Residue, then its C-alpha position, 0 to 999 in steps of 0.5 A: q556237458v548236459q546235466l539232467v535231474e529227475s524227479g517225480g518218482g514214488l510209491v503208487q498202487p497198481g493202476g495208478s499214475l505218476r509223472l516223472s520230470c527231467a530238467t536239463s541244463e541245456s536247451i532241449f532244442s540243442i539236444y538231438r534225442m531225449g529219453w527215459y530208461r529204467q532198471a529193475p533189481g537184478k536186470q539190465r537197464e532198458f529203453v522206455a521212451h525216446m523223443f527226438s528234437g523234431g518231436i518224433t517219439n517211440y516206446v518199448d512195446s510194454v508201455k505203449g498206450r500207457f506211458t507218454i513222453s513230452r517236453e516243455n521247451a520253455k522249462n527245458t524239461v522232459y516228462l514221462q506220464m505213466n498211467s495204468l502202472k503195473p508192478e512190473d513197472t517198478a524200477v529206477y527210471y533214468c533220464n537220458a540225453y544224446d547230442f551226437r557227442s555223448n550220452y548223458w544220464g541223470r541219477g535216477t528216480q525210484v518208481t515202486v508199484s505195489s499194493 
């Protein structure tokens, strides 16, 4: 059972930046894929970014060039650096881990982009 704890959300003005963190209970090396998803009010949860154990990353088109997923192996932590934030980025952001046995989810962290 992989446990995930997100942090770093908050209120930011349009054009601003935030960095989300996801601390895992397992070594990142043992997890096939880490990712971030988000869910805006009244909408379905959507994919934002993935990072595979080999380092390959992919992003939803709407965040390419603005968001960066990365990891710090020694801290078993995955990050989502979010720059040039837009009001439409407002959502609860969830950390996800997939290890071929199951999908694991954190409880989420709220990101609000508003002036």
